C-alpha positions in Angstrom: -7.4 -71.5 -37.4 -6.3 -67.9 -36.7 -6.3 -67.0 -33.1 -8.1 -63.8 -31.9 -5.6 -61.3 -30.5 -6.0 -60.5 -26.9 -7.7 -57.1 -26.3 -5.3 -54.3 -25.5 -6.1 -52.9 -22.0 -7.2 -49.3 -21.8 -4.6 -46.9 -20.7 -5.3 -45.5 -17.3 -7.1 -42.2 -17.6 -5.1 -39.1 -16.7 -6.7 -37.1 -13.9 -8.5 -34.1 -15.3 -6.9 -30.8 -14.7 -8.8 -28.3 -12.6 -9.9 -25.4 -14.8 -7.8 -22.2 -14.4 -9.3 -19.6 -12.1 -10.0 -16.1 -13.3 -8.1 -13.2 -11.8 -11.2 -12.2 -9.8 -11.8 -15.7 -8.5 -8.1 -16.2 -7.5 -8.1 -12.9 -5.6 -11.3 -13.8 -3.8 -9.8 -17.2 -2.9 -6.8 -15.4 -1.4 -8.6 -12.7 0.5 -11.2 -15.2 1.9 -8.2 -17.2 3.3 -6.3 -14.2 4.7 -6.7 -13.7 8.4 -5.0 -10.6 10.1 -2.0 -11.5 12.2 -2.4 -11.5 16.0 0.0 -9.8 18.4 0.8 -6.2 18.8 3.5 -3.9 20.2 3.6 -0.3 21.4 6.1 1.8 19.5 7.1 5.5 19.2 4.8 7.4 16.9 7.9 8.7 15.2 8.7 5.1 14.1 5.2 4.0 13.1 5.0 5.0 9.4 3.4 2.2 7.3 2.5 0.2 10.4 -1.1 -0.8 11.0 -3.0 0.3 14.2 -4.0 -2.5 16.5 -6.3 -0.2 18.6 -8.2 3.0 17.9 -6.7 6.4 18.9 -8.9 8.7 20.8 -8.3 12.4 21.4 -7.8 13.4 25.1 -7.7 17.1 24.2 -9.4 19.6 21.9 -7.5 20.7 18.8 -7.0 23.5 18.7 -7.0 23.8 22.5 -8.0 27.4 22.5 -9.5 30.1 20.2 -6.5 31.3 18.1 -5.6 33.4 15.2 -5.4 32.0 11.6 -3.3 35.1 10.4 -0.7 37.6 11.4 -2.7 40.7 12.0 -4.7 42.4 14.7 -7.2 41.0 17.2 -10.1 43.4 17.5 -13.7 43.7 18.6 -15.7 43.7 15.3 -18.1 46.3 16.7 -15.1 48.8 17.0 -14.4 48.5 13.3 -17.8 49.1 11.7 -16.6 52.4 10.0 -14.1 50.7 7.7 -11.5 53.3 8.8 -11.3 52.6 12.5 -8.2 54.0 14.3 -7.4 51.9 17.4 -4.6 52.0 20.0 -2.4 48.9 19.9 -2.5 47.8 23.5 -0.4 44.6 23.4 1.6 42.2 21.3 0.7 38.4 21.4 3.1 35.9 19.8 2.2 32.3 19.5 2.6 30.4 22.8 1.9 33.5 24.9 -1.3 34.6 26.6 -2.5 38.1 26.2 -4.5 40.4 28.5 -8.2 41.0 28.1 -8.8 43.4 25.1 -10.2 46.8 26.1 -12.9 48.4 24.0 -11.4 50.7 21.4 -8.0 48.9 21.2 -6.4 46.3 19.1 -3.8 43.6 19.9 -1.0 42.8 17.5 -1.3 39.0 17.1 0.5 36.3 15.2 -0.6 33.1 13.6 -1.5 30.5 16.2 -1.6 32.9 19.1 -4.4 32.7 21.6 -7.2 35.1 21.0 -7.4 37.6 24.0 -10.6 37.7 26.0 -12.9 40.3 24.5 -11.7 40.0 20.9 -14.0 38.3 18.4 -12.2 38.8 15.0 -8.8 39.0 13.4 -8.0 41.5 10.7 -5.1 40.4 8.5 -2.1 42.8 8.6 -2.5 43.6 4.8 -5.8 45.4 5.6 -4.1 47.5 8.3 -1.9 50.6 8.4 0.3 51.3 11.4 0.5 54.9 12.6 2.8 55.1 15.6 1.1 53.4 18.6 -2.1 53.2 16.6 -3.4 51.1 13.8 -5.9 52.1 11.1 -8.2 49.2 10.3 -9.3 49.6 6.6 -11.7 46.7 6.7 -15.1 45.9 8.3 -14.6 42.5 9.9 -17.4 40.1 10.9 -17.4 38.3 14.3 -15.3 35.1 14.0 -13.3 36.3 11.0 -9.9 34.5 10.8 -10.5 32.9 14.1 -9.9 29.1 14.7 -12.2 28.0 17.5 -11.4 25.5 20.2 -12.0 21.9 19.1 -12.7 23.1 15.5 -10.4 20.3 14.1 -10.7 17.6 16.8 -13.1 17.3 19.7 -11.9 15.9 23.0 -13.1 12.3 23.4 -13.5 11.6 19.7 -11.9 8.7 17.8 -9.5 10.1 15.3 -8.0 6.9 13.9 -9.6 3.4 13.7 -7.9 0.1 14.3 -6.8 -1.3 11.0 -5.6 2.0 9.7 -2.3 1.9 7.8 -0.3 4.8 9.1 0.9 7.3 6.5 2.8 10.5 7.5 -0.5 12.4 7.7 -1.9 9.9 10.2 1.2 10.2 12.3 0.8 14.0 12.3 -2.8 13.6 13.4 -1.8 11.3 16.2 0.9 13.7 17.3 -1.5 16.7 17.3 -3.4 15.1 20.2 -0.2 14.4 22.1 0.1 10.7 21.2 3.8 9.8 21.7 3.2 6.1 21.3 0.9 3.9 19.2 -0.2 0.3 19.5 0.4 -1.4 16.2 0.1 -5.0 14.9 3.3 -6.9 14.7 5.0 -7.1 11.3 4.0 -9.9 9.0 6.9 -12.4 8.9 7.7 -13.6 5.4 10.2 -16.2 4.3 11.5 -16.2 0.7 13.6 -18.6 -1.3 14.4 -19.2 -4.9 14.8 -22.4 -6.9 16.7 -23.1 -10.1 20.2 -24.4 -10.7 20.7 -21.7 -13.3 20.5 -18.9 -10.7 23.6 -16.9 -9.9 24.1 -14.0 -7.6 25.4 -10.7 -9.0 29.1 -10.5 -8.3 29.7 -14.2 -9.0 31.0 -15.5 -12.3 28.2 -16.3 -14.8 28.6 -19.9 -16.0 27.3 -21.0 -19.4 23.5 -21.4 -19.2 23.2 -19.4 -15.9 21.3 -16.2 -15.2 21.6 -13.6 -12.5 18.9 -13.9 -9.8 17.0 -10.7 -10.4 13.8 -12.0 -8.6 15.6 -12.1 -5.3 16.2 -8.4 -5.4 12.8 -7.6 -6.9 10.7 -9.6 -4.4 12.7 -8.5 -1.3 12.4 -4.9 -2.3 8.6 -5.3 -2.8 8.3 -7.0 0.6 10.3 -4.3 2.3 8.2 -1.6 0.8 5.2 -3.3 2.5 6.9 -3.3 5.9 7.3 -7.0 6.2 9.9 -8.8 8.3 11.7 -10.7 5.7 13.9 -13.9 6.1 15.8 -14.7 2.9 16.7 -18.4 2.5 18.5 -17.7 -0.7 18.9 -20.1 -3.6 17.8 -23.6 -2.8 19.2 -26.6 -4.7 16.9 -27.7 -7.4 15.7 -31.0 -5.9 12.7 -32.2 -4.0 14.5 -33.1 -0.8 16.1 -29.6 -0.4 12.9 -27.9 -1.3 10.9 -29.8 1.3 13.6 -29.2 4.0 13.5 -25.4 3.3 9.7 -25.4 3.5 9.8 -27.1 6.9 12.3 -24.6 8.3 10.5 -21.6 6.9 7.1 -22.7 8.1 8.2 -22.7 11.8 8.5 -19.0 12.4 6.7 -17.3 9.4 3.2 -16.3 8.4 3.9 -16.6 4.7 6.4 -18.4 2.5 7.0 -17.0 -1.0 9.0 -18.8 -3.6 10.0 -17.9 -7.2 10.2 -20.6 -9.8 9.5 -24.3 -9.8 5.7 -24.1 -9.9 5.2 -25.2 -13.5 4.7 -28.8 -14.6 8.1 -29.7 -15.8 10.2 -32.6 -14.3 12.6 -30.2 -12.7 9.8 -28.1 -11.1 9.9 -29.3 -7.5 8.1 -26.6 -5.5 4.6 -27.8 -6.1 5.2 -31.5 -5.2 7.2 -30.3 -2.2 4.4 -28.2 -0.9 1.9 -31.0 -1.5 4.1 -33.3 0.6 4.5 -30.8 3.4 1.0 -29.3 3.3 -1.4 -28.7 0.5 -2.0 -26.6 -2.7 -5.4 -24.9 -2.8 -5.0 -23.0 -6.0 -2.8 -23.4 -9.0 -2.8 -21.7 -12.4 -4.6 -18.4 -13.1 -6.1 -17.4 -16.5 -3.8 -14.4 -16.8 -0.9 -13.2 -18.9 1.8 -12.8 -17.7 1.7 -15.0 -14.6 -0.3 -18.2 -15.3 1.6 -20.5 -12.8 0.7 -19.1 -9.4 0.3 -21.5 -6.5 -1.4 -20.9 -3.2 -1.6 -23.2 -0.2 -0.4 -24.0 3.3 2.6 -25.7 4.8 2.4 -27.5 8.1 4.5 -26.2 11.0 5.5 -29.7 12.1 4.4 -30.0 15.7 0.8 -31.1 16.4 -1.4 -28.1 16.8 1.3 -25.6 15.7 -0.8 -24.6 12.7 0.2 -23.7 9.2 2.1 -21.1 7.3 0.6 -19.7 4.1 2.4 -20.5 0.9 2.5 -18.6 -2.4 4.6 -19.8 -5.3 5.3 -17.2 -8.0 6.4 -17.8 -11.5 10.1 -17.7 -12.3 9.9 -15.2 -15.2 10.6 -11.8 -13.6 7.8 -9.9 -15.2 5.3 -12.6 -14.2 6.7 -12.6 -10.7 6.4 -8.8 -10.5 2.8 -8.7 -11.8 1.5 -11.6 -9.7 3.1 -10.0 -6.6 1.3 -6.7 -7.3 -2.1 -8.3 -8.0 -2.2 -11.1 -5.5 0.6 -11.1 -2.9 0.3 -7.4 -2.1 -3.5 -7.5 -1.3 -3.0 -10.8 0.6 -0.2 -9.3 2.7 -2.2 -6.1 3.4 -5.1 -8.3 4.7 -2.6 -10.2 6.9 -1.4 -6.8 8.2 -5.0 -6.0 9.3 -6.3 -3.7 6.6 -10.0 -4.1 5.7 -10.7 -6.0 2.5 -12.0 -3.0 0.6 -8.8 -1.1 1.2 -6.5 -3.7 -0.4 -8.2 -4.2 -3.8 -6.6 -2.7 -6.9 -8.1 0.7 -7.9 -8.2 1.0 -11.7 -8.9 4.3 -13.5 -10.2 4.8 -17.0 -7.6 6.2 -19.4 -7.2 6.5 -23.1 -4.9 4.1 -25.0 -2.7 5.8 -27.6 -1.7 2.5 -29.3 -3.2 -0.5 -31.1 -3.3 -4.0 -29.6 -4.8 -6.2 -32.3 -3.9 -9.6 -30.8 -6.6 -10.6 -28.3 -5.7 -13.4 -25.9 -8.0 -15.8 -24.2 -6.5 -14.9 -20.9 -6.8 -11.7 -19.0 -3.7 -9.6 -19.9 -1.8 -7.0 -18.0 0.1 -4.8 -20.4 3.0 -2.6 -19.3 2.2 1.0 -20.2 3.3 4.6 -19.4 1.3 7.8 -19.1 2.2 10.4 -21.7 2.0 14.2 -21.8 -1.1 14.1 -23.9 -3.0 12.4 -21.1 -3.0 8.9 -22.7 -1.1 5.7 -22.4 1.9 4.4 -24.4 2.7 0.7 -24.7 6.1 -0.8 -24.1 7.1 -2.4 -27.4 7.9 -5.9 -26.0 5.4 -7.5 -23.6 7.3 -10.7 -23.0 7.2 -12.2 -19.5 11.0 -12.1 -19.2 11.5 -8.4 -20.4 12.2 -6.8 -17.0 13.0 -3.5 -18.7 9.3 -3.1 -19.3 8.6 -2.8 -15.5 11.2 -0.1 -15.0 10.0 1.9 -18.1 6.3 1.6 -17.2 4.4 3.4 -14.6 1.4 1.1 -14.5 -0.5 -1.8 -16.1 -3.6 -2.0 -18.4 -6.1 -4.6 -17.1 -7.2 -6.0 -20.5 -10.2 -8.5 -20.4 -9.9 -11.9 -22.1 -10.5 -11.8 -25.9 -10.3 -8.0 -26.0 -8.4 -6.0 -28.7 -7.4 -2.4 -28.2 -7.5 0.4 -30.8 -5.9 3.8 -30.3 -8.5 6.1 -28.7 -10.2 3.3 -26.7 -10.7 3.8 -23.0 -9.0 1.1 -20.9 -8.6 0.3 -17.2 -5.2 1.5 -15.9 -3.6 0.3 -12.7 -1.0 2.8 -11.5 2.2 1.7 -9.9 1.8 4.7 -7.6 -1.0 2.7 -6.0 0.3 -0.9 -6.5 3.7 -0.3 -5.0 2.5 1.3 -1.7 
């Protein structure tokens, strides 16, 4: 009698992978988690470019502080010049920074841009409409009262708020603060960011390049991007490609930093140790984005060790340099700007509609970010190779096309263009 074979036990089911998030979903996840840093410092206005205001700035004076001239010319009483050929005695000369005497009827005062309007004058006639004749001036113009006069408080009223907390200070905001006499500004402290890089193949420029090795371009790329955003950067360098070393570096970096950024090691290979290291030292909240380039993007938190010490944010970027560059611009940059205190609406990418001057017949199921450059015809040219390791494309391009999933492009189509002018500032 033939025995019945024992049933083969079912293989344990593999855990289902979480679906990839869309670019919009991933950005929402990041910005929902971002909380502006606390702590501020008072620094010289001269040194505050690209810092973020921690407190509003109010004007304690009017700007301008007095009625003054917008032009080099002559201060007059408009009623004295109704003929269009008025001949007036020049009674005084008023340079900027000097105070003139009250203007007598039937006279004019030689005045220069920015100089205080003398009492009695109500108009400025620019010097091109005047003819000097000895100690007199012929006014060949009929001015109206207030012509070429800047009135007190015309730009800024005393007591008004000129800059709100959360403003990222550009040169024009620094000039505005200085115009009301603000020598110092209270700004949020810099966001502290730790970076490290994994991969036994990585070599620093200047060192011999062994077989199978590559130069660590991402270290230079990411540090430059972080410095442009005004972060305080700690560089832990190239970490040995093993779990223990990665966990140790995460623990050290979490102690004193708001955000830890890594490059490489976030895929699913046996030699990719960053993801399991973060899961051991904290948690991963997001992993894998439906985008090209840049699918493996991890986001989570790393514990600071001591009870109640909190957590540092973690972002793991892909190892391919173009993927690392694009994911930084689209995700790390807005996240950092929120940590710096900027409002959510101010950190989002700002696409503009432009014409594609190329064909892209290969639709992808993921959202694509194509490296392009504006041309003199007002359209966009495509870099010939869109591979995620072709760093040349990022130096050649001046922006990205945000191409939706499943979308082909034909020459003449209007596309959404993200300019590096915006994304790199």
